[in-house]
N, C-alpha and C positions, 0 to 999 in steps of 0.2 A: 205473412210477411212481417218482419220486425217493424215496430213503429219508426225506428230511426231510418230504415230504408224507405218507408212510405214518405217520410219527410223530404226525401231527395227530390220529389216532384216540385218542391218549392224552388229549388235552385237549379239553374241550367248547368253549372259547372260539372257536377258529378254525373251528368247524363251524356258525357262525352262531347257534345256540341250543342250550342243553343242558337239556332238561327233566328232570323228576323222576319220581316213582314213582306207582303206583296208590294209591288210598286205603288206609290201614292197616287191619288187622283190628281187631276190637273191643278196646278198651283200658280199663284202670281210669280212673275219672274223674280228669281233670287240672284243675289250677287254671286260671282264665281267663287268656287271653293278656295279657301286660303290655305296653302300648304305650309306646315310648320315642322320644325325640328327634324330636318332631313326626311321629310315625308312621313314622319311617324303618325301624324294625323292630318286630315284636311277638315276645314270648317266651312260650312255653307251658312250664309247670313241672310235672314229674312225678317222683314218687318221693322218697326221702330218703337222705341220706348224703353222700359226697364229691361236690362240684359238678363237673359236666361241661357245657360249652357246646358245642352241635352246630350247625354252620353249613352249610346246603346250598349247592349250586352255582348256576350261571347258569340263570335261569328255572325254578328248582326249588322244590319244596315242602318244608317241614320233614318231611313224611311219607316222604321218602327214607330217614330214619333209623328207620322203624317197626320193622323187625326187630331192629336193634341196641337200640333203646329197650326192647323187650319183654324183652331179656336183662339189661339193666342197671338198670332202675328199682327193683328190689328192694333194691339196695345202694348206689345213687347217686342224687343229686338232679340230674335232667336239665333243662337249659334249652334248649329247642328253638326256634331262631331262625327267623323268617320275614322275609325281606327284602321291603320295600315294592316293589310293581310286579311281583313274581314270583308265578306260580301263582294269579292272581286277586286277590291282595292289592292294595289301592288304591295307586296310584303316588304318588310325591312329586316335585313339580317342583323341580329343582335348576338354578339359573342358570348353573352351570359345567358342567352335564352330567355330574356325577360320581355314581357309585353305590358303588363299592368302598370308597374312603377314608371317605366319610360313614358307611357301614355299620360300619366298624371303630371310628369315633368313637362311634357310638351304642352299640355293644356295650361299649366301655370305660366309657361313662357308665352303662350298666346295671350293670356290675360294681361301680362306685363306689356308685351309689344303693342297690343291694341289699346292699351290704357283703359281697360274696362274696370270700372269701379264697383267692387263688391257684388259681383254677379250672383244670381241664384244658380245653383248647380243641381240638376236632376239627372240621376244615373240609375239605369236598370241593370240588375245582375252584375256582371263584370263592371259595368259602368257605375254601379253603386259602390263597388270597392274603390274604383278610381276617385269617386266623389269623396269617400272617406279619407283617402290619402291626401287629397287636396285640402280638406278641412283640417287634418292633423298636421300636415307637413308645410302647408302654406296658409296658416290660419288668418293672416291679414289680407289675403287676396280674394276671399270669398265672403258672400253676404249671408247665405243660408243654404242648407242642404236638404234635398229630398232623396232618400234612398229607397229604391223600388225593388222589393222582393230580393234583397241581398243581405248577406251576413258578413261580419268582419273576419270570420274564419270559416270557410266553407266545409272543412272536414268535420265540423260539429254535426253536420247532417247525418253522418254515419258513425261517429264516435264522439259522444259528448265529453269524454275525458282526453281527447287527442291533444297533442302538442305539435309544434312545427317539426320537431325531431321525429316523433312517431309517425307523422304523416309522410315523411320524405320517401321511404321505400315504396309505399303504395302509390304516391304521386309519380314516381319514376316508372313504376310498372304500368300505370295507366298511360303515361306519355308514350312509352315504348309500344304498347299495344295499339294505340291510335296511329302511330307512324307506320306500323307493320301491316295494318289492315288493308285488304284489297279494296279496289273501288266498289265492288259489289257488297262487301262487308260494311264499308263506310256508309253506303246508301241505305242499307238495311238498318244500321244503327240510327241514322238520321230519322227514318220513319218511326222507329220505336220511340226515340227520344221525343219527337214532336208530339206524339200521341199523349205523352205525359206532361208536356209543357204548355200546350195550347188546347183549351177545351173546345174551341170553336173549330169544328171539322173543316169548314170551307176554307179556312186560312192555312191549313197544314201543308198542302202541296207547295204553296208559295214559300213557306218558311223552310221547307226542305231544300228547295231549289237555291235559295240564297245561301244557306249553310254550305252546300256542296261547292259553291263558288269561292268559299273561303280557303285561304292557304292552309294546308294541313299542318305544317310545322308550326305556323303561328298559333293555330288553335291548340295544338298539343302543348306547346310551351306555355300558353296562357293557362290551360287547365293545371299544369304542374305548378305554376306560380301561385295560382289561387289556392290550391290544396295545401301549400306549405306556408302561406303568408297569414299570420295571425296579427290582425290590427288591433285587437282588444287592448293591449298595453298602450296604444297611441291615442285611444279615443278621448282620454281626459284632456288632450291638448286642443281639442276642437272648441273654438270660442263662440261659434254662431249657433242659432237654433237648428236642430235636426229633426226632420219628420221621417219616420220609417213607415212606408206603405207596403203591406204584404198581403198575399192572396191566401184564400182558404176555400176549400170545397169539401162537401161531405164525402166525395169519392176518395179523399185522402185516407179515409178509413180509420180516423182517430179523432178524438174530441178537439174542437177548436181551441179549448183551453190549453192543450198541449202545444199547439203552434204558437199561441200567445206567449206562453212561458219560454219557448225557445228563443223568440226574438227579444223579449224583455231581458232575459238572462244574458244574451250575447251582447246587448248594448248597455249593460248595467253601469259601466263606468263613463258613459257619455253624459256630460253635464246638463245639457238643455235639450232633452229628447222627448218627443211625443210619438205615439203609435196610432196607425189607422189600418184596420183590417178591412179588406174588401172581399166579400163572400161571393161564391158562385164563379170563381175564376181559378185557372191554373197559373203557372209562372208568368205568362205574358198577360198580366193583368190589364195593361193599357189596350189590349186587343179584345180579350174576353169580356171585359166590363168597361168599355170605353167611356160611357156616360158617367159612371160612378168615379172612374179614375180622373176624368177631366174635372169633375166637381171637386174632388179632393185636391187637385193641383190649384184650382182657382181659390179655394178656401185657404190653402197654404200661402199663396201669393198675397192674399188680402189680410193676413194676420198682422 
């Protein structure tokens, strides 16, 4: 298998769908979800203290952050985002077939309306791209960004020389294939995808179930948008510190240095960026290596 294709295990976008996690353990009572921007997102608020906004990935539930939230809610106010159309949340019809950019706009509106000052933004996969959009397009509304196993242009995973224009026909073909797939084909794709995205086998059935509850058109539109959106020209606009956390495992079949280079090259134009690799994990690093990931988050928050 070509190295570029092996790298695809890093990102959920090109694996057709990236589901989330099993239901979270019992938690303290949370405030009711806050619907925003015509139900584009809802936000569940927990805890008190410094504000942290957590954004899950493609076809994921906010419950993907359950372990991290249990560690942080005593000293931070957590804003757990749920994107419309993912994990059983009602879908929103968009005439332009957009998901990612409207989600960033909705979160920016939420920050303004709730008068949240300089929140920390943590986003995984698609949520990482949303976080980058917030930092680049709303630079005065965020405090710092943690990007978890996400790239500013996902098609780099399969073509390092790609542009938005060259990615467009492939993105359209993938969207069409996803929409035309039978339920049986979709389920088979989910199982194959999760085997590459979550190393911890016990979590895989729950991840598949959550993804299947996601609205197919929303997921297909999001995949298309991620494949054609190149945020690299916008990264220089980000004013706040950025930490990119990414996974690596020997099962990727290529040297860790290659993965390091992929991320560093992709974020080369980001002014104040640091990198942290977490080994022994696939794409869902917060699940496969929950202790190491939580330690990375705490260190980031304490900088």
